[in-house]
PyMOL Python script that loads the backbone (N, CA, C, O; Angstrom):
from pymol import cmd

cmd.read_pdbstr("""\
ATOM      1  N   MET A   1       0.740  -1.217   0.007  1.00  0.00           N
ATOM      2  CA  MET A   1       0.222   0.077   0.168  1.00  0.00           C
ATOM      3  C   MET A   1       0.976   1.284   0.219  1.00  0.00           C
ATOM      4  O   MET A   1       1.843   1.632   1.021  1.00  0.00           O
ATOM      5  N   SER A   2       0.411   1.966  -0.951  1.00  0.00           N
ATOM      6  CA  SER A   2       1.290   3.247  -0.894  1.00  0.00           C
ATOM      7  C   SER A   2       1.103   4.352   0.169  1.00  0.00           C
ATOM      8  O   SER A   2       0.105   4.317   0.889  1.00  0.00           O
ATOM      9  N   ALA A   3       2.120   5.433   0.310  1.00  0.00           N
ATOM     10  CA  ALA A   3       1.795   6.334   1.344  1.00  0.00           C
ATOM     11  C   ALA A   3       0.833   7.059   1.308  1.00  0.00           C
ATOM     12  O   ALA A   3       0.282   7.386   2.358  1.00  0.00           O
ATOM     13  N   MET A   4       0.354   7.527   0.005  1.00  0.00           N
ATOM     14  CA  MET A   4      -0.808   8.147  -0.395  1.00  0.00           C
ATOM     15  C   MET A   4      -2.017   7.762  -0.169  1.00  0.00           C
ATOM     16  O   MET A   4      -2.934   8.548   0.069  1.00  0.00           O
ATOM     17  N   THR A   5      -2.178   6.050  -0.240  1.00  0.00           N
ATOM     18  CA  THR A   5      -3.639   5.427  -0.278  1.00  0.00           C
ATOM     19  C   THR A   5      -3.609   5.381   1.305  1.00  0.00           C
ATOM     20  O   THR A   5      -4.671   5.456   1.922  1.00  0.00           O
ATOM     21  N   LYS A   6      -2.516   5.271   1.902  1.00  0.00           N
ATOM     22  CA  LYS A   6      -2.606   5.017   3.524  1.00  0.00           C
ATOM     23  C   LYS A   6      -3.047   6.393   4.296  1.00  0.00           C
ATOM     24  O   LYS A   6      -3.493   6.457   5.442  1.00  0.00           O
ATOM     25  N   LYS A   7      -2.839   7.355   3.493  1.00  0.00           N
ATOM     26  CA  LYS A   7      -2.956   8.834   3.886  1.00  0.00           C
ATOM     27  C   LYS A   7      -4.342   9.057   3.688  1.00  0.00           C
ATOM     28  O   LYS A   7      -5.094   9.480   4.566  1.00  0.00           O
ATOM     29  N   ALA A   8      -4.721   8.732   2.369  1.00  0.00           N
ATOM     30  CA  ALA A   8      -6.239   8.741   2.220  1.00  0.00           C
ATOM     31  C   ALA A   8      -7.292   8.029   3.252  1.00  0.00           C
ATOM     32  O   ALA A   8      -8.202   8.634   3.818  1.00  0.00           O
ATOM     33  N   LYS A   9      -7.014   6.675   3.390  1.00  0.00           N
ATOM     34  CA  LYS A   9      -7.831   6.136   3.938  1.00  0.00           C
ATOM     35  C   LYS A   9      -7.698   6.515   5.856  1.00  0.00           C
ATOM     36  O   LYS A   9      -8.610   6.213   6.626  1.00  0.00           O
ATOM     37  N   ASN A  10      -6.553   7.119   6.260  1.00  0.00           N
ATOM     38  CA  ASN A  10      -6.546   7.911   7.565  1.00  0.00           C
ATOM     39  C   ASN A  10      -7.385   8.828   7.791  1.00  0.00           C
ATOM     40  O   ASN A  10      -7.886   9.093   8.884  1.00  0.00           O
ATOM     41  N   PHE A  11      -7.652   9.554   6.384  1.00  0.00           N
ATOM     42  CA  PHE A  11      -8.241  10.889   6.382  1.00  0.00           C
ATOM     43  C   PHE A  11      -9.875  10.664   6.809  1.00  0.00           C
ATOM     44  O   PHE A  11     -10.471  11.422   7.575  1.00  0.00           O
ATOM     45  N   LYS A  12     -10.448   9.528   6.191  1.00  0.00           N
ATOM     46  CA  LYS A  12     -11.799   9.573   6.594  1.00  0.00           C
ATOM     47  C   LYS A  12     -11.990   9.138   7.960  1.00  0.00           C
ATOM     48  O   LYS A  12     -13.163   9.085   8.329  1.00  0.00           O
ATOM     49  N   LYS A  13     -10.765   8.696   9.094  1.00  0.00           N
ATOM     50  CA  LYS A  13     -11.134   8.499  10.369  1.00  0.00           C
ATOM     51  C   LYS A  13     -10.555   9.922  11.256  1.00  0.00           C
ATOM     52  O   LYS A  13     -10.470   9.967  12.484  1.00  0.00           O
ATOM     53  N   SER A  14     -10.223  10.937  10.399  1.00  0.00           N
ATOM     54  CA  SER A  14      -9.700  11.920  11.254  1.00  0.00           C
ATOM     55  C   SER A  14     -11.114  12.909  11.465  1.00  0.00           C
ATOM     56  O   SER A  14     -12.219  12.753  10.945  1.00  0.00           O
ATOM     57  N   LYS A  15     -10.680  13.922  12.370  1.00  0.00           N
ATOM     58  CA  LYS A  15     -11.702  14.709  12.557  1.00  0.00           C
ATOM     59  C   LYS A  15     -11.729  15.859  11.480  1.00  0.00           C
ATOM     60  O   LYS A  15     -12.740  16.559  11.530  1.00  0.00           O
ATOM     61  N   THR A  16     -10.895  16.146  10.613  1.00  0.00           N
ATOM     62  CA  THR A  16     -11.210  16.928   9.411  1.00  0.00           C
ATOM     63  C   THR A  16     -12.063  16.255   8.474  1.00  0.00           C
ATOM     64  O   THR A  16     -12.968  16.846   7.886  1.00  0.00           O
ATOM     65  N   GLY A  17     -11.766  14.853   8.292  1.00  0.00           N
ATOM     66  CA  GLY A  17     -12.536  14.106   7.554  1.00  0.00           C
ATOM     67  C   GLY A  17     -13.708  13.985   7.892  1.00  0.00           C
ATOM     68  O   GLY A  17     -14.518  14.003   6.966  1.00  0.00           O
ATOM     69  N   LEU A  18     -14.261  13.818   9.334  1.00  0.00           N
ATOM     70  CA  LEU A  18     -15.535  13.760   9.406  1.00  0.00           C
ATOM     71  C   LEU A  18     -16.297  15.190   9.385  1.00  0.00           C
ATOM     72  O   LEU A  18     -17.514  15.316   9.256  1.00  0.00           O
ATOM     73  N   TYR A  19     -15.511  16.078   9.511  1.00  0.00           N
ATOM     74  CA  TYR A  19     -16.199  17.608   9.397  1.00  0.00           C
ATOM     75  C   TYR A  19     -16.530  17.579   7.991  1.00  0.00           C
ATOM     76  O   TYR A  19     -17.652  18.026   7.753  1.00  0.00           O
ATOM     77  N   VAL A  20     -15.739  17.099   6.799  1.00  0.00           N
ATOM     78  CA  VAL A  20     -15.822  17.182   5.584  1.00  0.00           C
ATOM     79  C   VAL A  20     -17.154  16.403   5.165  1.00  0.00           C
ATOM     80  O   VAL A  20     -17.986  16.835   4.367  1.00  0.00           O
ATOM     81  N   SER A  21     -17.217  15.117   5.877  1.00  0.00           N
ATOM     82  CA  SER A  21     -18.314  14.179   5.373  1.00  0.00           C
ATOM     83  C   SER A  21     -19.716  14.848   6.260  1.00  0.00           C
ATOM     84  O   SER A  21     -20.814  14.688   5.728  1.00  0.00           O
ATOM     85  N   ILE A  22     -19.659  15.465   7.377  1.00  0.00           N
ATOM     86  CA  ILE A  22     -20.735  16.154   7.644  1.00  0.00           C
ATOM     87  C   ILE A  22     -21.359  17.186   6.831  1.00  0.00           C
ATOM     88  O   ILE A  22     -22.516  17.164   6.412  1.00  0.00           O
ATOM     89  N   GLY A  23     -20.516  18.061   6.651  1.00  0.00           N
ATOM     90  CA  GLY A  23     -20.683  19.019   5.649  1.00  0.00           C
ATOM     91  C   GLY A  23     -21.438  18.350   4.349  1.00  0.00           C
ATOM     92  O   GLY A  23     -22.521  18.687   3.870  1.00  0.00           O
ATOM     93  N   SER A  24     -20.692  17.471   3.987  1.00  0.00           N
ATOM     94  CA  SER A  24     -21.239  16.974   2.511  1.00  0.00           C
ATOM     95  C   SER A  24     -22.288  16.346   2.652  1.00  0.00           C
ATOM     96  O   SER A  24     -22.894  16.273   1.583  1.00  0.00           O
ATOM     97  N   THR A  25     -22.958  15.689   3.756  1.00  0.00           N
ATOM     98  CA  THR A  25     -24.257  14.833   4.024  1.00  0.00           C
ATOM     99  C   THR A  25     -25.125  16.006   4.286  1.00  0.00           C
ATOM    100  O   THR A  25     -26.206  16.042   3.699  1.00  0.00           O
ATOM    101  N   ALA A  26     -24.795  16.985   5.100  1.00  0.00           N
ATOM    102  CA  ALA A  26     -25.690  18.192   5.271  1.00  0.00           C
ATOM    103  C   ALA A  26     -26.343  18.894   4.063  1.00  0.00           C
ATOM    104  O   ALA A  26     -27.495  19.315   3.967  1.00  0.00           O
ATOM    105  N   PHE A  27     -25.272  18.926   3.101  1.00  0.00           N
ATOM    106  CA  PHE A  27     -25.517  19.816   1.621  1.00  0.00           C
ATOM    107  C   PHE A  27     -26.786  19.028   1.047  1.00  0.00           C
ATOM    108  O   PHE A  27     -27.685  19.582   0.414  1.00  0.00           O
ATOM    109  N   GLY A  28     -26.744  17.737   1.335  1.00  0.00           N
ATOM    110  CA  GLY A  28     -27.873  16.684   0.733  1.00  0.00           C
ATOM    111  C   GLY A  28     -29.248  17.349   0.914  1.00  0.00           C
ATOM    112  O   GLY A  28     -30.195  17.248   0.135  1.00  0.00           O
ATOM    113  N   VAL A  29     -29.202  18.157   2.246  1.00  0.00           N
ATOM    114  CA  VAL A  29     -30.211  18.507   2.363  1.00  0.00           C
ATOM    115  C   VAL A  29     -31.084  19.539   1.399  1.00  0.00           C
ATOM    116  O   VAL A  29     -32.309  19.649   1.345  1.00  0.00           O
ATOM    117  N   LEU A  30     -30.210  20.159   0.756  1.00  0.00           N
ATOM    118  CA  LEU A  30     -31.038  21.145  -0.360  1.00  0.00           C
ATOM    119  C   LEU A  30     -31.552  20.606  -1.399  1.00  0.00           C
ATOM    120  O   LEU A  30     -32.476  21.181  -1.975  1.00  0.00           O
ATOM    121  N   GLY A  31     -30.967  19.162  -1.939  1.00  0.00           N
ATOM    122  CA  GLY A  31     -31.501  18.608  -2.988  1.00  0.00           C
ATOM    123  C   GLY A  31     -33.034  18.038  -2.570  1.00  0.00           C
ATOM    124  O   GLY A  31     -34.020  18.101  -3.304  1.00  0.00           O
ATOM    125  N   VAL A  32     -32.991  17.429  -1.115  1.00  0.00           N
ATOM    126  CA  VAL A  32     -34.143  16.705  -0.803  1.00  0.00           C
ATOM    127  C   VAL A  32     -35.362  17.980  -0.362  1.00  0.00           C
ATOM    128  O   VAL A  32     -36.565  17.720  -0.399  1.00  0.00           O
ATOM    129  N   ALA A  33     -34.926  19.112  -0.025  1.00  0.00           N
ATOM    130  CA  ALA A  33     -35.857  20.190   0.018  1.00  0.00           C
ATOM    131  C   ALA A  33     -36.458  20.531  -1.172  1.00  0.00           C
ATOM    132  O   ALA A  33     -37.680  20.655  -1.239  1.00  0.00           O
ATOM    133  N   LYS A  34     -35.634  20.720  -2.249  1.00  0.00           N
ATOM    134  CA  LYS A  34     -35.943  20.968  -3.660  1.00  0.00           C
ATOM    135  C   LYS A  34     -37.039  19.799  -4.153  1.00  0.00           C
ATOM    136  O   LYS A  34     -38.048  20.046  -4.813  1.00  0.00           O
ATOM    137  N   GLN A  35     -36.646  18.545  -3.716  1.00  0.00           N
ATOM    138  CA  GLN A  35     -37.588  17.473  -4.190  1.00  0.00           C
ATOM    139  C   GLN A  35     -38.645  17.572  -3.735  1.00  0.00           C
ATOM    140  O   GLN A  35     -39.598  17.318  -4.471  1.00  0.00           O
ATOM    141  N   ALA A  36     -38.859  17.933  -2.508  1.00  0.00           N
ATOM    142  CA  ALA A  36     -40.121  17.922  -1.577  1.00  0.00           C
ATOM    143  C   ALA A  36     -40.892  19.083  -2.176  1.00  0.00           C
ATOM    144  O   ALA A  36     -42.019  18.879  -2.628  1.00  0.00           O
ATOM    145  N   LYS A  37     -40.421  20.127  -2.199  1.00  0.00           N
ATOM    146  CA  LYS A  37     -41.131  21.170  -2.991  1.00  0.00           C
ATOM    147  C   LYS A  37     -41.616  20.783  -3.985  1.00  0.00           C
ATOM    148  O   LYS A  37     -42.845  20.854  -3.977  1.00  0.00           O
ATOM    149  N   LEU A  38     -41.005  20.235  -5.219  1.00  0.00           N
ATOM    150  CA  LEU A  38     -41.517  19.755  -6.462  1.00  0.00           C
ATOM    151  C   LEU A  38     -42.807  19.043  -6.336  1.00  0.00           C
ATOM    152  O   LEU A  38     -43.858  19.211  -6.955  1.00  0.00           O
ATOM    153  N   ALA A  39     -42.448  18.089  -5.260  1.00  0.00           N
ATOM    154  CA  ALA A  39     -43.486  17.016  -5.090  1.00  0.00           C
ATOM    155  C   ALA A  39     -44.980  17.655  -4.666  1.00  0.00           C
ATOM    156  O   ALA A  39     -46.081  17.387  -5.146  1.00  0.00           O
ATOM    157  N   ARG A  40     -44.648  18.536  -3.664  1.00  0.00           N
ATOM    158  CA  ARG A  40     -45.809  19.323  -3.011  1.00  0.00           C
ATOM    159  C   ARG A  40     -46.594  20.060  -4.245  1.00  0.00           C
ATOM    160  O   ARG A  40     -47.753  19.701  -4.449  1.00  0.00           O
ATOM    161  N   GLU A  41     -46.073  20.981  -5.004  1.00  0.00           N
ATOM    162  CA  GLU A  41     -46.284  21.543  -6.372  1.00  0.00           C
ATOM    163  C   GLU A  41     -47.259  20.714  -7.192  1.00  0.00           C
ATOM    164  O   GLU A  41     -48.379  21.076  -7.552  1.00  0.00           O
ATOM    165  N   ASP A  42     -46.510  19.236  -7.499  1.00  0.00           N
ATOM    166  CA  ASP A  42     -47.391  18.547  -8.439  1.00  0.00           C
ATOM    167  C   ASP A  42     -48.318  17.672  -7.737  1.00  0.00           C
ATOM    168  O   ASP A  42     -49.110  16.984  -8.381  1.00  0.00           O
ATOM    169  N   ASN A  43     -48.275  17.643  -6.338  1.00  0.00           N
ATOM    170  CA  ASN A  43     -49.141  16.995  -5.446  1.00  0.00           C
ATOM    171  C   ASN A  43     -49.142  15.288  -5.737  1.00  0.00           C
ATOM    172  O   ASN A  43     -50.164  14.604  -5.763  1.00  0.00           O
ATOM    173  N   ASP A  44     -47.646  14.745  -5.963  1.00  0.00           N
ATOM    174  CA  ASP A  44     -47.013  13.814  -6.212  1.00  0.00           C
ATOM    175  C   ASP A  44     -46.740  13.043  -4.718  1.00  0.00           C
ATOM    176  O   ASP A  44     -45.838  13.385  -3.953  1.00  0.00           O
ATOM    177  N   THR A  45     -47.530  12.130  -4.501  1.00  0.00           N
ATOM    178  CA  THR A  45     -47.277  11.478  -3.157  1.00  0.00           C
ATOM    179  C   THR A  45     -46.079  10.691  -2.989  1.00  0.00           C
ATOM    180  O   THR A  45     -45.246  10.767  -2.085  1.00  0.00           O
ATOM    181  N   LEU A  46     -46.117   9.812  -4.134  1.00  0.00           N
ATOM    182  CA  LEU A  46     -44.513   9.090  -4.190  1.00  0.00           C
ATOM    183  C   LEU A  46     -43.308   9.728  -4.022  1.00  0.00           C
ATOM    184  O   LEU A  46     -42.364   9.295  -3.361  1.00  0.00           O
ATOM    185  N   ARG A  47     -43.364  11.002  -4.769  1.00  0.00           N
ATOM    186  CA  ARG A  47     -42.311  11.662  -4.749  1.00  0.00           C
ATOM    187  C   ARG A  47     -41.773  12.184  -3.149  1.00  0.00           C
ATOM    188  O   ARG A  47     -40.634  12.083  -2.693  1.00  0.00           O
ATOM    189  N   LEU A  48     -43.137  12.832  -2.412  1.00  0.00           N
ATOM    190  CA  LEU A  48     -43.046  13.350  -1.340  1.00  0.00           C
ATOM    191  C   LEU A  48     -42.686  12.271  -0.269  1.00  0.00           C
ATOM    192  O   LEU A  48     -42.128  12.600   0.778  1.00  0.00           O
ATOM    193  N   ILE A  49     -43.068  10.774  -0.596  1.00  0.00           N
ATOM    194  CA  ILE A  49     -42.474   9.733   0.358  1.00  0.00           C
ATOM    195  C   ILE A  49     -41.196   9.618   0.066  1.00  0.00           C
ATOM    196  O   ILE A  49     -40.440   9.431   1.020  1.00  0.00           O
ATOM    197  N   ASP A  50     -40.692   9.687  -1.120  1.00  0.00           N
ATOM    198  CA  ASP A  50     -39.266   9.781  -1.529  1.00  0.00           C
ATOM    199  C   ASP A  50     -38.419  10.549  -0.782  1.00  0.00           C
ATOM    200  O   ASP A  50     -37.393  10.141  -0.238  1.00  0.00           O
ATOM    201  N   ALA A  51     -38.871  11.717  -0.755  1.00  0.00           N
ATOM    202  CA  ALA A  51     -38.088  12.762  -0.178  1.00  0.00           C
ATOM    203  C   ALA A  51     -38.114  12.787   1.350  1.00  0.00           C
ATOM    204  O   ALA A  51     -37.226  13.370   1.971  1.00  0.00           O
ATOM    205  N   ALA A  52     -39.023  12.224   1.902  1.00  0.00           N
ATOM    206  CA  ALA A  52     -39.012  11.841   3.380  1.00  0.00           C
ATOM    207  C   ALA A  52     -38.052  10.710   3.751  1.00  0.00           C
ATOM    208  O   ALA A  52     -37.337  10.610   4.748  1.00  0.00           O
ATOM    209  N   VAL A  53     -38.208   9.865   2.693  1.00  0.00           N
ATOM    210  CA  VAL A  53     -37.189   8.660   3.180  1.00  0.00           C
ATOM    211  C   VAL A  53     -35.772   9.337   3.142  1.00  0.00           C
ATOM    212  O   VAL A  53     -35.019   9.201   4.106  1.00  0.00           O
ATOM    213  N   SER A  54     -35.394  10.076   2.022  1.00  0.00           N
ATOM    214  CA  SER A  54     -34.248  10.814   1.724  1.00  0.00           C
ATOM    215  C   SER A  54     -33.690  11.355   2.997  1.00  0.00           C
ATOM    216  O   SER A  54     -32.594  11.139   3.515  1.00  0.00           O
ATOM    217  N   ALA A  55     -34.849  12.231   3.457  1.00  0.00           N
ATOM    218  CA  ALA A  55     -34.381  13.113   4.465  1.00  0.00           C
ATOM    219  C   ALA A  55     -34.212  12.275   6.113  1.00  0.00           C
ATOM    220  O   ALA A  55     -33.721  12.823   7.100  1.00  0.00           O
ATOM    221  N   ALA A  56     -34.628  11.177   6.082  1.00  0.00           N
ATOM    222  CA  ALA A  56     -34.771  10.347   7.199  1.00  0.00           C
ATOM    223  C   ALA A  56     -32.797   9.499   7.102  1.00  0.00           C
ATOM    224  O   ALA A  56     -32.031   9.226   8.026  1.00  0.00           O
ATOM    225  N   ALA A  57     -32.652   9.362   5.831  1.00  0.00           N
ATOM    226  CA  ALA A  57     -31.448   8.849   5.380  1.00  0.00           C
ATOM    227  C   ALA A  57     -30.019   9.739   5.873  1.00  0.00           C
ATOM    228  O   ALA A  57     -28.937   9.396   6.351  1.00  0.00           O
ATOM    229  N   ILE A  58     -30.743  11.290   5.418  1.00  0.00           N
ATOM    230  CA  ILE A  58     -29.406  12.113   6.092  1.00  0.00           C
ATOM    231  C   ILE A  58     -29.403  12.563   7.380  1.00  0.00           C
ATOM    232  O   ILE A  58     -28.399  13.108   7.838  1.00  0.00           O
ATOM    233  N   VAL A  59     -30.519  12.386   8.106  1.00  0.00           N
ATOM    234  CA  VAL A  59     -30.474  12.608   9.709  1.00  0.00           C
ATOM    235  C   VAL A  59     -29.687  11.565  10.296  1.00  0.00           C
ATOM    236  O   VAL A  59     -28.863  11.803  11.179  1.00  0.00           O
ATOM    237  N   THR A  60     -29.961  10.134   9.730  1.00  0.00           N
ATOM    238  CA  THR A  60     -29.238   9.113  10.116  1.00  0.00           C
ATOM    239  C   THR A  60     -27.873   9.237  10.128  1.00  0.00           C
ATOM    240  O   THR A  60     -27.113   9.166  11.094  1.00  0.00           O
ATOM    241  N   GLY A  61     -27.571   9.471   8.714  1.00  0.00           N
ATOM    242  CA  GLY A  61     -26.227   9.616   8.327  1.00  0.00           C
ATOM    243  C   GLY A  61     -25.532  10.697   9.640  1.00  0.00           C
ATOM    244  O   GLY A  61     -24.596  10.390  10.378  1.00  0.00           O
ATOM    245  N   LEU A  62     -26.124  11.698   9.644  1.00  0.00           N
ATOM    246  CA  LEU A  62     -25.512  12.867  10.416  1.00  0.00           C
ATOM    247  C   LEU A  62     -25.405  12.322  11.891  1.00  0.00           C
ATOM    248  O   LEU A  62     -24.415  12.539  12.591  1.00  0.00           O
ATOM    249  N   ALA A  63     -26.352  11.697  12.253  1.00  0.00           N
ATOM    250  CA  ALA A  63     -25.967  11.025  13.529  1.00  0.00           C
ATOM    251  C   ALA A  63     -24.980   9.978  13.743  1.00  0.00           C
ATOM    252  O   ALA A  63     -24.424   9.708  14.808  1.00  0.00           O
ATOM    253  N   ILE A  64     -24.844   9.488  12.751  1.00  0.00           N
ATOM    254  CA  ILE A  64     -23.914   8.384  12.743  1.00  0.00           C
ATOM    255  C   ILE A  64     -22.292   9.059  12.963  1.00  0.00           C
ATOM    256  O   ILE A  64     -21.417   8.688  13.745  1.00  0.00           O
ATOM    257  N   LEU A  65     -22.274  10.150  11.986  1.00  0.00           N
ATOM    258  CA  LEU A  65     -21.085  10.734  11.862  1.00  0.00           C
ATOM    259  C   LEU A  65     -20.857  11.628  13.158  1.00  0.00           C
ATOM    260  O   LEU A  65     -19.730  11.725  13.643  1.00  0.00           O
ATOM    261  N   TYR A  66     -21.776  12.170  13.616  1.00  0.00           N
ATOM    262  CA  TYR A  66     -21.805  12.796  15.064  1.00  0.00           C
ATOM    263  C   TYR A  66     -21.377  12.097  16.199  1.00  0.00           C
ATOM    264  O   TYR A  66     -20.767  12.539  17.173  1.00  0.00           O
ATOM    265  N   ARG A  67     -21.822  10.780  15.933  1.00  0.00           N
ATOM    266  CA  ARG A  67     -21.195   9.747  17.007  1.00  0.00           C
ATOM    267  C   ARG A  67     -19.645   9.311  17.040  1.00  0.00           C
ATOM    268  O   ARG A  67     -18.977   9.096  18.051  1.00  0.00           O
ATOM    269  N   GLU A  68     -19.319   9.249  15.986  1.00  0.00           N
ATOM    270  CA  GLU A  68     -18.097   8.983  15.351  1.00  0.00           C
ATOM    271  C   GLU A  68     -17.057  10.336  15.796  1.00  0.00           C
ATOM    272  O   GLU A  68     -15.924  10.091  16.208  1.00  0.00           O
ATOM    273  N   LEU A  69     -17.379  11.271  15.715  1.00  0.00           N
ATOM    274  CA  LEU A  69     -16.833  12.799  16.084  1.00  0.00           C
ATOM    275  C   LEU A  69     -16.791  12.479  17.393  1.00  0.00           C
ATOM    276  O   LEU A  69     -15.695  12.111  17.815  1.00  0.00           O
ATOM    277  N   LYS A  70     -17.756  12.524  18.197  1.00  0.00           N
ATOM    278  CA  LYS A  70     -17.657  12.514  19.539  1.00  0.00           C
ATOM    279  C   LYS A  70     -16.740  10.918  20.158  1.00  0.00           C
ATOM    280  O   LYS A  70     -16.393  10.790  21.332  1.00  0.00           O
ATOM    281  N   ARG A  71     -16.570  10.182  19.405  1.00  0.00           N
ATOM    282  CA  ARG A  71     -15.800   8.831  19.799  1.00  0.00           C
ATOM    283  C   ARG A  71     -14.581   9.370  19.862  1.00  0.00           C
ATOM    284  O   ARG A  71     -13.992   9.316  20.942  1.00  0.00           O
ATOM    285  N   LEU A  72     -13.882  10.067  18.603  1.00  0.00           N
ATOM    286  CA  LEU A  72     -12.744  10.698  18.324  1.00  0.00           C
ATOM    287  C   LEU A  72     -12.170  11.554  19.630  1.00  0.00           C
ATOM    288  O   LEU A  72     -11.073  11.491  20.185  1.00  0.00           O
ATOM    289  N   GLY A  73     -13.548  12.531  19.956  1.00  0.00           N
ATOM    290  CA  GLY A  73     -13.373  13.644  20.821  1.00  0.00           C
ATOM    291  C   GLY A  73     -12.997  13.065  22.501  1.00  0.00           C
ATOM    292  O   GLY A  73     -12.850  13.846  23.441  1.00  0.00           O
ATOM    293  N   ASP A  74     -12.912  11.893  22.595  1.00  0.00           N
ATOM    294  CA  ASP A  74     -12.952  11.190  24.007  1.00  0.00           C
ATOM    295  C   ASP A  74     -11.698  11.520  24.731  1.00  0.00           C
ATOM    296  O   ASP A  74     -11.417  11.958  25.846  1.00  0.00           O
ATOM    297  N   ASP A  75     -10.989  11.108  23.568  1.00  0.00           N
ATOM    298  CA  ASP A  75      -9.494  11.531  24.098  1.00  0.00           C
ATOM    299  C   ASP A  75      -8.926  12.936  24.436  1.00  0.00           C
ATOM    300  O   ASP A  75      -7.953  13.208  25.139  1.00  0.00           O
ATOM    301  N   ASP A  76      -9.722  13.717  23.801  1.00  0.00           N
ATOM    302  CA  ASP A  76      -9.345  15.348  24.060  1.00  0.00           C
ATOM    303  C   ASP A  76     -10.228  15.959  25.121  1.00  0.00           C
ATOM    304  O   ASP A  76     -11.458  15.984  25.127  1.00  0.00           O
ATOM    305  N   VAL A  77      -9.264  16.524  26.154  1.00  0.00           N
ATOM    306  CA  VAL A  77      -9.888  17.045  27.281  1.00  0.00           C
ATOM    307  C   VAL A  77     -10.681  18.133  26.916  1.00  0.00           C
ATOM    308  O   VAL A  77     -11.803  18.190  27.419  1.00  0.00           O
ATOM    309  N   LEU A  78     -10.317  19.039  26.116  1.00  0.00           N
ATOM    310  CA  LEU A  78     -11.097  20.370  25.875  1.00  0.00           C
ATOM    311  C   LEU A  78     -12.267  19.922  24.928  1.00  0.00           C
ATOM    312  O   LEU A  78     -13.202  20.721  24.895  1.00  0.00           O
ATOM    313  N   LEU A  79     -12.380  18.924  24.238  1.00  0.00           N
ATOM    314  CA  LEU A  79     -13.721  18.678  23.592  1.00  0.00           C
ATOM    315  C   LEU A  79     -14.643  18.258  24.282  1.00  0.00           C
ATOM    316  O   LEU A  79     -15.794  18.331  23.852  1.00  0.00           O
ATOM    317  N   GLY A  80     -14.327  17.634  25.708  1.00  0.00           N
ATOM    318  CA  GLY A  80     -15.663  17.375  26.504  1.00  0.00           C
ATOM    319  C   GLY A  80     -15.781  15.687  26.299  1.00  0.00           C
ATOM    320  O   GLY A  80     -16.726  15.070  26.790  1.00  0.00           O
TER     321      GLY A  80
END
""", "prot")
cmd.dss("prot")
cmd.show_as("cartoon", "prot")
cmd.util.cbc("prot")
cmd.orient("prot")
């Protein structure tokens, strides 16, 4: 395994990597909001359900990433 590959794998488990993941996951909220707005305008129940399921997936993903961030912070005295 090259040094670059190892560095990239460790980035996912770093605080910076988790913050980037949280930001990109939270950015998905914009797409879901747009999808829900269009579904309401068209009275499309199936699209509205899809938007709700997607929103639930985003919330779950953010909760998992937050938990991982807290686990990394357990060693840090200042983070709490």
